C-alpha positions as CSV (number, residue, x, y, z in Angstrom):
1,M,0.0,0.0,0.0
2,M,1.3,3.4,-1.0
3,N,2.1,5.2,2.3
4,L,1.6,8.8,3.4
5,F,5.3,9.6,3.4
6,R,6.0,8.8,-0.3
7,T,4.8,10.5,-3.4
8,F,2.8,9.0,-6.2
9,R,2.5,10.8,-9.6
10,V,-0.5,9.9,-11.6
11,G,-1.1,10.9,-15.3
12,I,-4.7,11.0,-16.4
13,S,-5.8,11.3,-20.0
14,G,-9.0,10.9,-21.9
15,P,-11.1,12.4,-24.7
16,P,-13.2,15.5,-24.2
17,G,-16.5,14.7,-22.5
18,V,-15.3,11.5,-20.8
19,G,-15.6,13.1,-17.4
20,K,-12.0,13.7,-16.4
21,S,-12.8,16.6,-14.1
22,T,-15.6,14.6,-12.4
23,F,-13.3,11.6,-12.0
24,I,-10.4,13.6,-10.7
25,E,-12.6,15.3,-8.1
26,A,-14.1,11.9,-7.0
27,L,-10.7,10.3,-6.7
28,G,-9.1,13.3,-5.1
29,T,-11.9,13.7,-2.6
30,F,-11.7,10.0,-1.8
31,L,-7.9,10.3,-1.1
32,C,-8.2,13.4,0.9
33,Q,-10.7,11.6,3.2
34,K,-8.0,8.9,3.6
35,D,-5.6,11.6,4.9
36,F,-3.6,11.9,1.7
37,R,-2.7,15.3,0.5
38,V,-3.6,15.7,-3.1
39,A,-2.4,18.2,-5.7
40,V,-4.2,18.4,-9.1
41,L,-2.2,19.9,-12.0
42,A,-4.8,20.4,-14.8
43,V,-2.9,21.2,-18.0
44,D,-5.3,23.2,-20.1
45,P,-5.3,24.1,-23.8
46,S,-4.2,27.6,-24.6
47,S,-5.4,29.8,-27.5
48,A,-2.7,30.0,-30.2
49,R,-4.0,33.4,-31.1
50,T,-4.4,35.1,-27.6
51,G,-2.3,32.9,-25.4
52,G,-5.2,32.6,-23.0
53,S,-6.3,29.4,-21.4
54,I,-9.5,27.6,-20.5
55,L,-9.2,26.9,-16.8
56,G,-12.6,25.4,-16.4
57,D,-11.4,22.3,-14.7
58,V,-10.5,24.3,-11.6
59,T,-13.9,25.8,-11.3
60,R,-15.7,22.5,-11.8
61,M,-14.0,20.7,-8.9
62,D,-16.0,22.6,-6.2
63,E,-15.9,19.9,-3.6
64,L,-12.2,19.1,-4.0
65,T,-11.0,22.7,-4.1
66,K,-12.6,23.3,-0.7
67,H,-10.9,20.4,1.0
68,K,-8.0,21.3,3.3
69,N,-5.9,18.5,2.0
70,A,-6.2,19.5,-1.7
71,F,-4.5,21.9,-4.0
72,V,-5.9,22.4,-7.6
73,R,-4.0,24.4,-10.2
74,G,-4.7,25.1,-13.8
75,S,-1.7,25.3,-16.1
76,P,-2.1,26.9,-19.5
77,S,0.0,25.2,-22.2
78,R,0.8,28.3,-24.2
79,G,1.5,26.3,-27.3
80,T,4.4,24.2,-25.9
81,L,4.9,20.6,-27.1
82,G,2.1,18.3,-26.1
83,G,0.2,21.0,-24.1
84,V,2.6,20.6,-21.2
85,T,4.4,23.7,-19.8
86,R,7.9,23.7,-18.5
87,S,6.5,24.8,-15.2
88,T,4.5,21.6,-14.8
89,T,7.5,19.6,-13.9
90,D,8.7,22.3,-11.5
91,A,5.1,22.4,-10.0
92,I,5.2,18.7,-9.3
93,A,8.5,19.0,-7.4
94,L,7.2,22.1,-5.5
95,C,3.9,20.3,-4.5
96,E,5.9,17.3,-3.2
97,T,8.2,19.7,-1.3
98,F,5.2,21.1,0.5
99,G,3.9,17.7,1.5
100,Y,1.4,16.7,-1.2
101,N,1.9,13.0,-1.7
102,V,-0.5,12.2,-4.5
103,I,0.0,14.4,-7.6
104,L,-2.7,14.0,-10.3
105,V,-1.6,15.5,-13.7
106,E,-4.4,15.8,-16.2
107,T,-3.5,16.1,-19.9
108,V,-5.5,17.9,-22.5
109,G,-5.8,14.6,-24.3
110,V,-4.7,15.8,-27.7
111,G,-1.6,15.5,-29.8
112,Q,1.6,14.5,-28.0
113,S,0.4,15.6,-24.6
114,E,-0.1,12.0,-23.5
115,T,3.5,11.1,-24.2
116,M,4.7,14.2,-22.3
117,V,2.5,13.5,-19.2
118,E,3.4,9.8,-19.2
119,G,7.1,10.9,-19.2
120,M,6.6,12.8,-15.9
121,T,4.4,10.5,-13.9
122,D,4.7,7.1,-12.2
123,V,1.5,5.6,-13.6
124,F,-0.5,6.6,-16.6
125,L,-4.3,6.1,-16.6
126,L,-6.6,6.4,-19.6
127,L,-10.2,7.3,-18.9
128,S,-12.6,6.0,-21.6
129,P,-16.3,6.5,-22.2
130,P,-18.7,3.5,-22.2
131,A,-18.4,2.6,-25.8
132,G,-16.9,-0.2,-27.9
133,G,-16.7,-1.5,-31.5
134,D,-16.0,1.3,-33.9
135,E,-15.4,3.7,-31.0
136,L,-12.7,1.4,-29.6
137,Q,-11.0,1.5,-33.0
138,G,-10.8,5.3,-32.7
139,I,-8.5,5.1,-29.7
140,K,-5.0,5.9,-30.9
141,K,-2.6,3.0,-30.9
142,G,0.1,5.2,-29.4
143,I,-2.0,5.9,-26.3
144,M,-2.8,2.2,-25.8
145,E,1.0,1.6,-25.8
146,L,1.4,4.2,-23.0
147,V,-1.3,3.1,-20.6
148,D,-0.9,1.2,-17.3
149,I,-4.6,1.3,-16.4
150,I,-7.7,1.9,-18.4
151,V,-10.8,3.1,-16.6
152,V,-14.2,3.0,-18.3
153,N,-16.2,5.8,-16.8
154,K,-19.9,6.5,-16.5
155,A,-20.6,2.9,-15.6
156,D,-24.0,3.5,-14.0
157,G,-27.7,3.2,-14.9
158,E,-28.4,2.3,-18.5
159,L,-24.8,2.7,-19.4
160,L,-23.5,0.0,-17.0
161,P,-23.9,-2.9,-19.5
162,I,-22.3,-0.9,-22.2
163,A,-19.4,0.0,-19.9
164,K,-18.9,-3.7,-19.0
165,R,-18.8,-4.6,-22.7
166,A,-16.3,-1.8,-23.4
167,A,-14.1,-3.1,-20.6
168,A,-14.2,-6.6,-22.1
169,D,-13.3,-5.1,-25.5
170,Y,-10.3,-3.3,-24.0
171,K,-9.1,-6.4,-22.2
172,A,-9.3,-8.4,-25.5
173,A,-7.5,-5.6,-27.4
174,L,-4.7,-5.4,-24.8
175,H,-3.9,-9.1,-25.4
176,F,-2.8,-8.3,-28.9
177,G,-0.3,-5.6,-27.8
178,T,3.0,-5.7,-26.1
179,P,3.0,-4.2,-22.5
180,K,5.3,-1.3,-22.1
181,N,6.5,-2.8,-18.8
182,P,7.3,-6.5,-18.6
183,L,6.5,-6.4,-14.9
184,W,2.9,-5.1,-15.3
185,V,0.0,-6.2,-17.5
186,P,-2.3,-3.2,-18.1
187,Q,-5.5,-3.5,-16.1
188,V,-9.0,-2.5,-17.1
189,R,-11.6,-1.2,-14.6
190,I,-15.1,0.3,-14.7
191,C,-16.3,3.1,-12.4
192,S,-18.8,5.9,-12.2
193,A,-17.2,9.2,-11.1
194,R,-20.7,10.7,-10.8
195,T,-21.9,8.1,-8.2
196,K,-18.4,7.4,-7.0
197,D,-19.0,3.6,-7.5
198,N,-15.7,1.6,-7.9
199,V,-13.5,4.7,-7.4
200,A,-12.0,2.9,-4.4
201,E,-11.3,-0.1,-6.7
202,V,-9.5,2.1,-9.2
203,W,-7.2,3.3,-6.3
204,K,-6.7,-0.3,-5.2
205,T,-5.5,-1.1,-8.7
206,M,-3.1,1.9,-8.7
207,N,-1.7,0.7,-5.4
208,Q,-1.1,-2.8,-6.9
209,Y,0.9,-1.1,-9.6
210,W,2.8,0.9,-7.0
211,E,3.6,-2.2,-4.9
212,Q,4.8,-4.1,-7.9
213,M,7.1,-1.4,-9.2
214,E,8.5,-0.7,-5.7
215,K,9.1,-4.4,-5.1
216,E,11.1,-4.6,-8.3
217,G,13.0,-1.4,-7.6
218,V,11.7,0.2,-10.8
219,M,10.0,3.4,-9.5
220,E,13.2,5.2,-8.5
221,S,15.1,4.3,-11.6
222,K,12.2,5.4,-13.7
223,R,12.2,8.8,-12.0
224,K,15.9,9.2,-12.5
225,S,15.4,8.6,-16.3
226,Q,12.5,11.1,-16.3
227,R,14.5,13.8,-14.6
228,K,17.3,13.5,-17.2
229,A,14.8,13.6,-20.0
230,W,13.1,16.7,-18.6
231,M,16.5,18.4,-18.5
232,W,17.3,17.7,-22.1
233,R,13.7,18.7,-23.2
234,M,14.1,22.0,-21.5
235,V,17.6,22.5,-23.1
236,Q,16.1,21.8,-26.5
237,E,13.1,24.2,-25.9
238,E,15.5,27.0,-24.8
239,L,17.8,26.5,-27.7
240,V,14.9,26.8,-30.1
241,K,13.8,30.1,-28.5
242,R,17.4,31.5,-28.6
243,F,17.7,30.3,-32.2
244,E,14.5,32.1,-33.3
245,R,15.4,35.3,-31.5
246,N,19.0,35.4,-32.9
247,P,19.5,38.5,-35.1
248,R,21.7,36.7,-37.7
249,V,19.2,34.0,-38.1
250,Q,16.3,36.5,-38.4
251,S,18.2,38.3,-41.2
252,T,18.5,35.3,-43.4
253,L,15.5,33.2,-42.3
254,I,12.9,34.7,-44.7
255,E,15.1,34.3,-47.8
256,V,16.2,30.8,-46.8
257,Q,12.5,29.8,-46.2
258,R,11.6,31.1,-49.7
259,E,14.4,29.2,-51.3
260,V,13.1,26.0,-49.6
261,E,9.5,26.6,-50.6
262,E,10.5,27.1,-54.2
263,G,12.6,24.0,-54.2
264,R,15.8,25.7,-55.0
265,L,17.3,24.7,-51.6
266,T,16.9,21.4,-49.8
267,A,15.7,21.4,-46.2
268,G,19.0,19.9,-45.0
269,L,21.1,22.6,-46.6
270,A,18.8,25.3,-45.4
271,A,19.1,24.0,-41.8
272,D,22.9,24.0,-42.2
273,L,22.9,27.6,-43.4
274,L,20.7,28.7,-40.5
275,M,22.8,26.8,-38.0
276,D,26.0,28.4,-39.4
277,S,24.4,31.8,-38.9
278,F,23.5,31.0,-35.4
279,G,26.9,29.6,-34.6
280,A,28.7,32.6,-36.0
281,S,26.9,34.9,-33.6
282,Q,28.0,32.9,-30.5
């Protein structure tokens, strides 16, 4: 069982409308009542035109935001790769420093954000609607390769039989894939975040994952690899920013781009020219 003195980073993804905010509030409230301190980092989409963000997730978690053991923070992506800001990794470390031992990181669920969030958390959970068949085929293969746990939400009322069939479809589909971790077979659970049914069962499954990874000594080595990857990702992002702001690059960029567009210069040679301009200014 994950104890109160260790930290557990949980990545949560899912398509729009699946009930991520409701699920996170149900899980977070359940954990707070168990004396865990829960931080929610909701990574929201930013407008490419205005730079603004839709921080609706924060306002929808009324019960959780009022709990003394919870902290909920919206984090606009501002166009960075995968919708995850550089500040998110720093926010995780800061929350842990101040005693929050369960960190729930919600991804916007589009593009490469799932890969980014999976790369900064201990366990990655995919929240799915109660559907199957054609809808199941729409789940991106790349996401299926990232998940540790799949949770079919909205499993209540008339949707309960559909949710059970969807869970069975997921279990069957996972048999045809190769688990990302040889020590863990991805698990499928159903729950209703609205009624809070089976939320405790989902947490139990997450604990089983924790115990298995701790037993094999995988958790700490995974975090070491992640910290190194974060460092290089930040270096790359900063280099791109400095490259784009460089006066020598700016003076030749428009012409070089035009030459590439017209086919008079290959992309590789153009990149070499721009890098030479950047290097000459250092």
